[in-house]
All heavy atoms as a GROMACS GRO file, in nm:
protein
  442
    1MET      N    1   3.556   0.828   0.408
    1MET     CA    2   3.591   0.930   0.501
    1MET      C    3   3.620   1.061   0.428
    1MET      O    4   3.612   1.170   0.482
    1MET     CB    5   3.706   0.891   0.592
    1MET     CG    6   3.664   0.768   0.678
    1MET     SD    7   3.778   0.731   0.809
    1MET     CE    8   3.751   0.862   0.922
    2ALA      N    9   3.649   1.041   0.294
    2ALA     CA   10   3.678   1.164   0.210
    2ALA      C   11   3.544   1.233   0.184
    2ALA      O   12   3.548   1.351   0.130
    2ALA     CB   13   3.744   1.122   0.086
    3GLN      N   14   3.432   1.172   0.215
    3GLN     CA   15   3.302   1.238   0.185
    3GLN      C   16   3.259   1.343   0.288
    3GLN      O   17   3.167   1.414   0.262
    3GLN     CB   18   3.195   1.124   0.188
    3GLN     CG   19   3.217   1.016   0.087
    3GLN     CD   20   3.206   1.058  -0.053
    3GLN    OE1   21   3.109   1.138  -0.087
    3GLN    NE2   22   3.290   1.027  -0.145
    4GLY      N   23   3.322   1.349   0.398
    4GLY     CA   24   3.290   1.451   0.496
    4GLY      C   25   3.276   1.387   0.638
    4GLY      O   26   3.282   1.265   0.655
    5ASP      N   27   3.250   1.475   0.739
    5ASP     CA   28   3.247   1.418   0.882
    5ASP      C   29   3.116   1.349   0.911
    5ASP      O   30   3.109   1.283   1.014
    5ASP     CB   31   3.268   1.538   0.974
    5ASP     CG   32   3.406   1.594   0.965
    5ASP    OD1   33   3.497   1.522   0.924
    5ASP    OD2   34   3.424   1.716   1.002
    6ASP      N   35   3.013   1.360   0.824
    6ASP     CA   36   2.887   1.296   0.855
    6ASP      C   37   2.869   1.163   0.788
    6ASP      O   38   2.762   1.104   0.790
    6ASP     CB   39   2.775   1.393   0.818
    6ASP     CG   40   2.779   1.430   0.667
    6ASP    OD1   41   2.893   1.422   0.604
    6ASP    OD2   42   2.679   1.470   0.612
    7ILE      N   43   2.981   1.113   0.724
    7ILE     CA   44   2.972   0.982   0.663
    7ILE      C   45   3.067   0.888   0.733
    7ILE      O   46   3.187   0.922   0.753
    7ILE     CB   47   3.014   0.991   0.511
    7ILE    CG1   48   2.934   1.092   0.431
    7ILE    CG2   49   3.013   0.859   0.443
    7ILE    CD1   50   2.784   1.052   0.420
    8ALA      N   51   3.015   0.774   0.773
    8ALA     CA   52   3.095   0.675   0.841
    8ALA      C   53   3.068   0.529   0.792
    8ALA      O   54   2.953   0.498   0.788
    8ALA     CB   55   3.081   0.684   0.994
    9PRO      N   56   3.170   0.458   0.753
    9PRO     CA   57   3.142   0.316   0.713
    9PRO      C   58   3.108   0.235   0.838
    9PRO      O   59   3.154   0.259   0.948
    9PRO     CB   60   3.277   0.270   0.652
    9PRO     CG   61   3.372   0.360   0.722
    9PRO     CD   62   3.307   0.488   0.744
   10ILE      N   63   3.025   0.136   0.815
   10ILE     CA   64   2.988   0.041   0.924
   10ILE      C   65   3.017  -0.096   0.872
   10ILE      O   66   2.928  -0.162   0.818
   10ILE     CB   67   2.836   0.057   0.957
   10ILE    CG1   68   2.802   0.202   0.989
   10ILE    CG2   69   2.801  -0.038   1.073
   10ILE    CD1   70   2.656   0.229   1.015
   11PRO      N   71   3.145  -0.140   0.887
   11PRO     CA   72   3.181  -0.270   0.843
   11PRO      C   73   3.130  -0.379   0.942
   11PRO      O   74   3.125  -0.358   1.057
   11PRO     CB   75   3.328  -0.264   0.840
   11PRO     CG   76   3.367  -0.163   0.941
   11PRO     CD   77   3.254  -0.068   0.941
   12GLY      N   78   3.100  -0.492   0.880
   12GLY     CA   79   3.065  -0.606   0.965
   12GLY      C   80   3.168  -0.718   0.947
   12GLY      O   81   3.211  -0.743   0.839
   13THR      N   82   3.202  -0.782   1.053
   13THR     CA   83   3.298  -0.890   1.046
   13THR      C   84   3.289  -0.974   1.167
   13THR      O   85   3.238  -0.938   1.272
   13THR     CB   86   3.440  -0.829   1.026
   13THR    OG1   87   3.530  -0.936   1.013
   13THR    CG2   88   3.486  -0.754   1.147
   14LYS      N   89   3.351  -1.094   1.154
   14LYS     CA   90   3.355  -1.187   1.264
   14LYS      C   91   3.500  -1.209   1.315
   14LYS      O   92   3.517  -1.269   1.416
   14LYS     CB   93   3.298  -1.326   1.221
   14LYS     CG   94   3.152  -1.321   1.191
   14LYS     CD   95   3.104  -1.458   1.148
   14LYS     CE   96   2.955  -1.453   1.109
   14LYS     NZ   97   2.900  -1.582   1.070
   15ARG      N   98   3.597  -1.162   1.236
   15ARG     CA   99   3.734  -1.188   1.267
   15ARG      C  100   3.805  -1.062   1.316
   15ARG      O  101   3.788  -0.955   1.256
   15ARG     CB  102   3.805  -1.246   1.154
   15ARG     CG  103   3.753  -1.381   1.111
   15ARG     CD  104   3.834  -1.445   1.004
   15ARG     NE  105   3.792  -1.583   0.984
   15ARG     CZ  106   3.692  -1.626   0.909
   15ARG    NH1  107   3.621  -1.534   0.842
   15ARG    NH2  108   3.669  -1.748   0.900
   16VAL      N  109   3.887  -1.075   1.423
   16VAL     CA  110   3.962  -0.962   1.473
   16VAL      C  111   4.059  -0.897   1.368
   16VAL      O  112   4.064  -0.779   1.354
   16VAL     CB  113   4.055  -1.003   1.597
   16VAL    CG1  114   4.151  -0.896   1.638
   16VAL    CG2  115   3.961  -1.047   1.712
   17GLU      N  116   4.115  -0.985   1.282
   17GLU     CA  117   4.197  -0.938   1.181
   17GLU      C  118   4.129  -0.839   1.082
   17GLU      O  119   4.185  -0.742   1.039
   17GLU     CB  120   4.261  -1.055   1.092
   17GLU     CG  121   4.343  -1.149   1.172
   17GLU     CD  122   4.260  -1.255   1.248
   17GLU    OE1  123   4.152  -1.295   1.198
   17GLU    OE2  124   4.303  -1.305   1.346
   18ARG      N  125   4.001  -0.873   1.053
   18ARG     CA  126   3.925  -0.783   0.962
   18ARG      C  127   3.884  -0.653   1.033
   18ARG      O  128   3.885  -0.546   0.969
   18ARG     CB  129   3.794  -0.855   0.917
   18ARG     CG  130   3.820  -0.979   0.834
   18ARG     CD  131   3.874  -0.953   0.693
   18ARG     NE  132   4.016  -0.929   0.684
   18ARG     CZ  133   4.107  -1.022   0.681
   18ARG    NH1  134   4.081  -1.149   0.684
   18ARG    NH2  135   4.240  -0.994   0.670
   19VAL      N  136   3.858  -0.655   1.162
   19VAL     CA  137   3.828  -0.537   1.237
   19VAL      C  138   3.952  -0.441   1.229
   19VAL      O  139   3.944  -0.327   1.210
   19VAL     CB  140   3.786  -0.568   1.387
   19VAL    CG1  141   3.778  -0.432   1.463
   19VAL    CG2  142   3.662  -0.646   1.387
   20GLU      N  143   4.068  -0.500   1.256
   20GLU     CA  144   4.192  -0.421   1.252
   20GLU      C  145   4.214  -0.364   1.114
   20GLU      O  146   4.256  -0.250   1.097
   20GLU     CB  147   4.309  -0.508   1.296
   20GLU     CG  148   4.301  -0.548   1.444
   20GLU     CD  149   4.398  -0.652   1.484
   20GLU    OE1  150   4.457  -0.725   1.400
   20GLU    OE2  151   4.419  -0.671   1.608
   21GLU      N  152   4.192  -0.448   1.015
   21GLU     CA  153   4.210  -0.404   0.874
   21GLU      C  154   4.110  -0.288   0.844
   21GLU      O  155   4.155  -0.187   0.785
   21GLU     CB  156   4.182  -0.520   0.779
   21GLU     CG  157   4.202  -0.488   0.634
   21GLU     CD  158   4.175  -0.611   0.551
   21GLU    OE1  159   4.060  -0.655   0.538
   21GLU    OE2  160   4.277  -0.665   0.498
   22ASN      N  161   3.990  -0.301   0.889
   22ASN     CA  162   3.884  -0.201   0.862
   22ASN      C  163   3.918  -0.070   0.938
   22ASN      O  164   3.902   0.041   0.872
   22ASN     CB  165   3.748  -0.249   0.901
   22ASN     CG  166   3.693  -0.358   0.812
   22ASN    OD1  167   3.740  -0.373   0.697
   22ASN    ND2  168   3.608  -0.437   0.864
   23THR      N  169   3.962  -0.080   1.055
   23THR     CA  170   3.992   0.041   1.128
   23THR      C  171   4.115   0.114   1.086
   23THR      O  172   4.129   0.230   1.093
   23THR     CB  173   4.004   0.014   1.286
   23THR    OG1  174   4.101  -0.081   1.306
   23THR    CG2  175   3.864  -0.022   1.336
   24SER      N  176   4.212   0.035   1.025
   24SER     CA  177   4.336   0.102   0.971
   24SER      C  178   4.308   0.173   0.838
   24SER      O  179   4.389   0.260   0.804
   24SER     CB  180   4.441  -0.003   0.946
   24SER     OG  181   4.406  -0.092   0.846
   25ALA      N  182   4.187   0.162   0.782
   25ALA     CA  183   4.159   0.226   0.661
   25ALA      C  184   4.142   0.380   0.675
   25ALA      O  185   4.157   0.453   0.581
   25ALA     CB  186   4.028   0.176   0.597
   26ASP      N  187   4.126   0.428   0.801
   26ASP     CA  188   4.111   0.570   0.822
   26ASP      C  189   4.249   0.637   0.798
   26ASP      O  190   4.249   0.763   0.787
   26ASP     CB  191   4.055   0.601   0.962
   26ASP     CG  192   4.151   0.569   1.075
   26ASP    OD1  193   4.249   0.495   1.052
   26ASP    OD2  194   4.128   0.615   1.189
   27GLY      N  195   4.356   0.565   0.787
   27GLY     CA  196   4.482   0.627   0.758
   27GLY      C  197   4.514   0.643   0.611
   27GLY      O  198   4.612   0.702   0.574
   28ILE      N  199   4.422   0.598   0.526
   28ILE     CA  200   4.442   0.608   0.378
   28ILE      C  201   4.386   0.745   0.334
   28ILE      O  202   4.274   0.784   0.369
   28ILE     CB  203   4.369   0.498   0.306
   28ILE    CG1  204   4.423   0.363   0.346
   28ILE    CG2  205   4.369   0.517   0.157
   28ILE    CD1  206   4.351   0.242   0.292
   29GLU      N  207   4.464   0.818   0.254
   29GLU     CA  208   4.417   0.940   0.194
   29GLU      C  209   4.415   0.921   0.040
   29GLU      O  210   4.506   0.882  -0.022
   29GLU     CB  211   4.514   1.046   0.229
   29GLU     CG  212   4.508   1.090   0.374
   29GLU     CD  213   4.572   1.217   0.408
   29GLU    OE1  214   4.576   1.308   0.327
   29GLU    OE2  215   4.625   1.225   0.527
   30LEU      N  216   4.295   0.953  -0.013
   30LEU     CA  217   4.274   0.939  -0.157
   30LEU      C  218   4.306   1.070  -0.227
   30LEU      O  219   4.279   1.178  -0.174
   30LEU     CB  220   4.133   0.901  -0.185
   30LEU     CG  221   4.082   0.775  -0.128
   30LEU    CD1  222   3.930   0.750  -0.153
   30LEU    CD2  223   4.158   0.650  -0.184
   31SER      N  224   4.359   1.060  -0.345
   31SER     CA  225   4.385   1.184  -0.425
   31SER      C  226   4.253   1.230  -0.481
   31SER      O  227   4.157   1.154  -0.490
   31SER     CB  228   4.489   1.148  -0.540
   31SER     OG  229   4.419   1.064  -0.636
   32ALA      N  230   4.252   1.351  -0.528
   32ALA     CA  231   4.127   1.409  -0.591
   32ALA      C  232   4.093   1.325  -0.710
   32ALA      O  233   3.971   1.298  -0.741
   32ALA     CB  234   4.156   1.552  -0.635
   33GLU      N  235   4.196   1.278  -0.786
   33GLU     CA  236   4.166   1.193  -0.904
   33GLU      C  237   4.098   1.066  -0.867
   33GLU      O  238   4.005   1.019  -0.935
   33GLU     CB  239   4.296   1.167  -0.986
   33GLU     CG  240   4.279   1.086  -1.104
   33GLU     CD  241   4.412   1.058  -1.173
   33GLU    OE1  242   4.505   1.136  -1.164
   33GLU    OE2  243   4.423   0.950  -1.237
   34GLN      N  244   4.146   1.003  -0.762
   34GLN     CA  245   4.080   0.874  -0.713
   34GLN      C  246   3.936   0.898  -0.667
   34GLN      O  247   3.855   0.809  -0.699
   34GLN     CB  248   4.171   0.818  -0.598
   34GLN     CG  249   4.302   0.769  -0.644
   34GLN     CD  250   4.389   0.732  -0.523
   34GLN    OE1  251   4.400   0.805  -0.429
   34GLN    NE2  252   4.456   0.613  -0.535
   35ILE      N  253   3.911   1.007  -0.601
   35ILE     CA  254   3.778   1.038  -0.557
   35ILE      C  255   3.683   1.062  -0.673
   35ILE      O  256   3.572   1.004  -0.676
   35ILE     CB  257   3.776   1.154  -0.460
   35ILE    CG1  258   3.855   1.117  -0.325
   35ILE    CG2  259   3.640   1.207  -0.430
   35ILE    CD1  260   3.877   1.233  -0.237
   36VAL      N  261   3.730   1.132  -0.768
   36VAL     CA  262   3.652   1.151  -0.893
   36VAL      C  263   3.620   1.019  -0.965
   36VAL      O  264   3.501   0.989  -1.003
   36VAL     CB  265   3.719   1.245  -0.990
   36VAL    CG1  266   3.652   1.242  -1.125
   36VAL    CG2  267   3.725   1.391  -0.936
   37LYS      N  268   3.725   0.937  -0.971
   37LYS     CA  269   3.699   0.800  -1.031
   37LYS      C  270   3.600   0.717  -0.952
   37LYS      O  271   3.512   0.654  -1.011
   37LYS     CB  272   3.838   0.728  -1.039
   37LYS     CG  273   3.835   0.607  -1.126
   37LYS     CD  274   3.975   0.551  -1.147
   37LYS     CE  275   3.988   0.449  -1.253
   37LYS     NZ  276   4.114   0.401  -1.274
   38LEU      N  277   3.609   0.719  -0.822
   38LEU     CA  278   3.519   0.639  -0.738
   38LEU      C  279   3.377   0.697  -0.752
   38LEU      O  280   3.277   0.622  -0.761
   38LEU     CB  281   3.561   0.640  -0.590
   38LEU     CG  282   3.686   0.559  -0.564
   38LEU    CD1  283   3.731   0.585  -0.419
   38LEU    CD2  284   3.651   0.407  -0.586
   39ASP      N  285   3.361   0.832  -0.753
   39ASP     CA  286   3.236   0.895  -0.761
   39ASP      C  287   3.169   0.868  -0.896
   39ASP      O  288   3.043   0.877  -0.910
   39ASP     CB  289   3.248   1.046  -0.733
   39ASP     CG  290   3.265   1.079  -0.596
   39ASP    OD1  291   3.243   0.993  -0.511
   39ASP    OD2  292   3.312   1.198  -0.571
   40SER      N  293   3.243   0.836  -0.996
   40SER     CA  294   3.182   0.812  -1.131
   40SER      C  295   3.143   0.673  -1.154
   40SER      O  296   3.090   0.642  -1.262
   40SER     CB  297   3.286   0.857  -1.238
   40SER     OG  298   3.400   0.768  -1.237
   41LEU      N  299   3.168   0.584  -1.063
   41LEU     CA  300   3.125   0.440  -1.077
   41LEU      C  301   2.972   0.435  -1.074
   41LEU      O  302   2.903   0.510  -1.002
   41LEU     CB  303   3.181   0.357  -0.965
   41LEU     CG  304   3.335   0.334  -0.963
   41LEU    CD1  305   3.375   0.269  -0.838
   41LEU    CD2  306   3.382   0.261  -1.080
   42PRO      N  307   2.920   0.339  -1.152
   42PRO     CA  308   2.770   0.323  -1.153
   42PRO      C  309   2.731   0.272  -1.011
   42PRO      O  310   2.804   0.203  -0.948
   42PRO     CB  311   2.744   0.228  -1.264
   42PRO     CG  312   2.874   0.156  -1.281
   42PRO     CD  313   2.983   0.248  -1.239
   43PRO      N  314   2.599   0.296  -0.982
   43PRO     CA  315   2.558   0.236  -0.849
   43PRO      C  316   2.544   0.084  -0.860
   43PRO      O  317   2.535   0.027  -0.966
   43PRO     CB  318   2.414   0.298  -0.836
   43PRO     CG  319   2.375   0.344  -0.973
   43PRO     CD  320   2.498   0.376  -1.053
   44ALA      N  321   2.557   0.023  -0.740
   44ALA     CA  322   2.547  -0.124  -0.735
   44ALA      C  323   2.410  -0.162  -0.782
   44ALA      O  324   2.308  -0.093  -0.759
   44ALA     CB  325   2.571  -0.172  -0.594
   45SER      N  326   2.400  -0.279  -0.839
   45SER     CA  327   2.269  -0.326  -0.883
   45SER      C  328   2.258  -0.479  -0.860
   45SER      O  329   2.360  -0.543  -0.842
   45SER     CB  330   2.244  -0.299  -1.032
   45SER     OG  331   2.338  -0.363  -1.112
   46GLY      N  332   2.140  -0.527  -0.867
   46GLY     CA  333   2.120  -0.669  -0.852
   46GLY      C  334   2.066  -0.701  -0.713
   46GLY      O  335   2.055  -0.613  -0.624
   47ASP      N  336   2.030  -0.821  -0.690
   47ASP     CA  337   1.973  -0.863  -0.564
   47ASP      C  338   2.083  -0.906  -0.470
   47ASP      O  339   2.187  -0.974  -0.514
   47ASP     CB  340   1.876  -0.977  -0.583
   47ASP     CG  341   1.756  -0.941  -0.664
   47ASP    OD1  342   1.715  -0.816  -0.659
   47ASP    OD2  343   1.699  -1.018  -0.743
   48SER      N  344   2.069  -0.872  -0.342
   48SER     CA  345   2.166  -0.921  -0.245
   48SER      C  346   2.128  -1.061  -0.201
   48SER      O  347   2.220  -1.137  -0.155
   48SER     CB  348   2.160  -0.828  -0.116
   48SER     OG  349   2.200  -0.703  -0.154
   49TYR      N  350   2.002  -1.099  -0.204
   49TYR     CA  351   1.956  -1.230  -0.160
   49TYR      C  352   1.878  -1.295  -0.269
   49TYR      O  353   1.798  -1.231  -0.339
   49TYR     CB  354   1.876  -1.217  -0.033
   49TYR     CG  355   1.950  -1.154   0.082
   49TYR    CD1  356   1.935  -1.019   0.103
   49TYR    CD2  357   2.039  -1.235   0.164
   49TYR    CE1  358   2.007  -0.962   0.216
   49TYR    CE2  359   2.105  -1.175   0.265
   49TYR     CZ  360   2.086  -1.034   0.293
   49TYR     OH  361   2.160  -0.982   0.394
   50ASN      N  362   1.883  -1.430  -0.276
   50ASN     CA  363   1.797  -1.502  -0.364
   50ASN      C  364   1.655  -1.508  -0.301
   50ASN      O  365   1.643  -1.468  -0.185
   50ASN     CB  366   1.857  -1.640  -0.406
   50ASN     CG  367   1.872  -1.731  -0.291
   50ASN    OD1  368   1.809  -1.710  -0.180
   50ASN    ND2  369   1.962  -1.826  -0.303
   51GLU      N  370   1.564  -1.574  -0.371
   51GLU     CA  371   1.431  -1.582  -0.322
   51GLU      C  372   1.416  -1.657  -0.188
   51GLU      O  373   1.345  -1.611  -0.095
   51GLU     CB  374   1.340  -1.654  -0.427
   51GLU     CG  375   1.194  -1.648  -0.393
   51GLU     CD  376   1.105  -1.712  -0.502
   51GLU    OE1  377   1.148  -1.708  -0.622
   51GLU    OE2  378   1.002  -1.765  -0.466
   52ALA      N  379   1.493  -1.761  -0.166
   52ALA     CA  380   1.488  -1.840  -0.048
   52ALA      C  381   1.540  -1.757   0.059
   52ALA      O  382   1.499  -1.754   0.181
   52ALA     CB  383   1.569  -1.968  -0.060
   53GLY      N  384   1.653  -1.682   0.045
   53GLY     CA  385   1.716  -1.591   0.143
   53GLY      C  386   1.616  -1.481   0.181
   53GLY      O  387   1.613  -1.444   0.301
   54MET      N  388   1.543  -1.425   0.084
   54MET     CA  389   1.448  -1.322   0.120
   54MET      C  390   1.336  -1.378   0.210
   54MET      O  391   1.289  -1.306   0.302
   54MET     CB  392   1.389  -1.263  -0.004
   54MET     CG  393   1.484  -1.173  -0.082
   54MET     SD  394   1.545  -1.029   0.018
   54MET     CE  395   1.402  -0.937   0.047
   55ARG      N  396   1.290  -1.502   0.188
   55ARG     CA  397   1.191  -1.561   0.273
   55ARG      C  398   1.234  -1.570   0.412
   55ARG      O  399   1.159  -1.544   0.508
   55ARG     CB  400   1.144  -1.695   0.216
   55ARG     CG  401   1.048  -1.684   0.100
   55ARG     CD  402   0.982  -1.816   0.067
   55ARG     NE  403   1.070  -1.926   0.040
   55ARG     CZ  404   1.120  -1.950  -0.082
   55ARG    NH1  405   1.082  -1.882  -0.185
   55ARG    NH2  406   1.205  -2.052  -0.104
   56LEU      N  407   1.359  -1.601   0.437
   56LEU     CA  408   1.416  -1.609   0.568
   56LEU      C  409   1.417  -1.472   0.637
   56LEU      O  410   1.399  -1.464   0.758
   56LEU     CB  411   1.561  -1.669   0.565
   56LEU     CG  412   1.572  -1.811   0.534
   56LEU    CD1  413   1.713  -1.858   0.515
   56LEU    CD2  414   1.504  -1.899   0.642
   57LEU      N  415   1.452  -1.370   0.563
   57LEU     CA  416   1.457  -1.238   0.621
   57LEU      C  417   1.322  -1.180   0.649
   57LEU      O  418   1.304  -1.098   0.740
   57LEU     CB  419   1.522  -1.144   0.519
   57LEU     CG  420   1.670  -1.162   0.493
   57LEU    CD1  421   1.717  -1.071   0.378
   57LEU    CD2  422   1.751  -1.135   0.616
   58GLU      N  423   1.218  -1.230   0.587
   58GLU     CA  424   1.077  -1.173   0.599
   58GLU      C  425   1.003  -1.249   0.700
   58GLU      O  426   0.879  -1.236   0.709
   58GLU     CB  427   1.007  -1.172   0.465
   58GLU     CG  428   1.068  -1.077   0.367
   58GLU     CD  429   1.010  -1.084   0.229
   58GLU    OE1  430   0.924  -1.176   0.202
   58GLU    OE2  431   1.054  -1.005   0.142
   59ARG      N  432   1.063  -1.328   0.783
   59ARG     CA  433   0.991  -1.406   0.891
   59ARG      C  434   0.918  -1.314   0.983
   59ARG      O  435   0.950  -1.214   1.019
   59ARG     CB  436   1.090  -1.488   0.971
   59ARG     CG  437   1.143  -1.606   0.897
   59ARG     CD  438   1.234  -1.685   0.977
   59ARG     NE  439   1.282  -1.796   0.904
   59ARG     CZ  440   1.345  -1.898   0.956
   59ARG    NH1  441   1.363  -1.901   1.081
   59ARG    NH2  442   1.385  -1.997   0.881
   0.00000   0.00000   0.00000
């Protein structure tokens, strides 16, 4: 949410507790130092699914 009004997380969950936890995150304010640190992290890499999982997705 510190990125601007045009950025919104889309969390997925099956449990009410996680929905409540996710929606309460809008009350957190990051310092400028924290934002710089997060922005400097390398992008995620690697596969999300193994070969068998990809075959299921490509049905």
